[in-house]
C-alpha positions in Angstrom: -6.4 -13.2 -9.4 -6.8 -13.2 -5.6 -9.5 -11.2 -3.8 -6.9 -8.9 -2.3 -5.5 -8.1 -5.7 -8.9 -7.6 -7.2 -9.9 -5.1 -4.4 -6.5 -3.4 -4.3 -6.2 -2.9 -8.1 -9.8 -1.8 -8.3 -9.3 0.9 -5.6 -10.7 4.0 -7.2 -8.2 6.2 -5.3 -5.2 4.8 -7.2 -3.9 7.2 -9.8 -5.2 6.3 -13.3 -5.1 7.5 -16.8 -7.8 6.1 -19.2 -8.6 3.5 -16.6 -5.0 2.2 -16.3 -2.9 2.5 -13.2 -0.2 5.2 -13.6 3.2 5.3 -12.0 5.8 8.1 -12.4 8.6 5.8 -11.2 9.2 2.0 -11.2 9.4 1.9 -7.4 5.8 3.1 -7.1 4.5 -0.1 -8.9 6.8 -2.2 -6.8 5.4 -0.5 -3.6 1.9 -1.4 -4.7 2.9 -5.0 -5.4 4.7 -5.3 -2.0 1.6 -4.0 -0.2 -0.6 -6.5 -2.0 1.8 -9.3 -1.2 1.9 -8.4 2.5 -1.8 -8.3 2.8 -2.1 -11.6 1.0 0.6 -13.3 3.0 -0.7 -12.0 6.3 -4.2 -13.0 5.4 -5.6 -9.5 6.0 -8.1 -7.3 4.2 -7.0 -4.5 1.8 -8.6 -2.0 4.2 -5.9 -3.0 6.8 -3.3 -1.4 4.6 -5.6 1.3 3.3 -6.0 2.6 6.8 -2.3 3.3 7.0 -2.4 5.2 3.7 -5.3 7.3 4.9 -3.3 8.2 8.1 -0.2 9.0 6.0 -2.1 11.3 3.7 -3.8 13.0 6.6 -0.5 13.6 8.4 0.9 15.5 5.4 -1.7 16.3 2.8 0.8 18.2 0.6 3.2 15.2 0.3 3.1 13.5 -3.1 0.6 10.5 -3.2 3.2 7.8 -3.8 5.5 9.2 -1.0 2.5 8.9 1.3 2.2 5.3 0.0 5.8 4.6 1.0 5.2 6.0 4.5 2.1 3.9 4.8 3.8 0.8 3.6 6.6 1.3 6.1 4.2 1.8 9.0 2.1 -1.2 7.9 5.1 -3.5 7.7 6.5 -2.4 11.1 3.1 -3.0 12.7 2.2 -6.3 11.1 5.5 -8.2 10.5 6.8 -9.9 13.7 10.5 -9.5 14.1 12.4 -11.7 16.5 15.4 -9.9 17.8 16.4 -12.6 20.4 19.9 -13.9 20.1 
C-alpha cells in the first residue's frame, strides 16, 4: 500500500464503525478512491487534499460529510489538474 493510501485510509476523521470505514452510498467510497488516486498521481501529500475538505466543511458545517467531500474533491481537481483548452 502506498504512503498516501496508508495516511488517507488511516485518517481519523473518516466515518467509521468498529474501526471500518463506512459509506452510505457507493459513490462515497469511489470519491475516496478518486481523491487518493489524484494525490498519488500528482505526487502530492494527503494534506493537500485534506485542506480542501476542511475548507468545504467550514463553508457549510451543516452539509453532510460526504457532500462536503464531493465539494472538496471538485475544488481539488480544478486547482490541481491542468487543462489545456487550446485548439
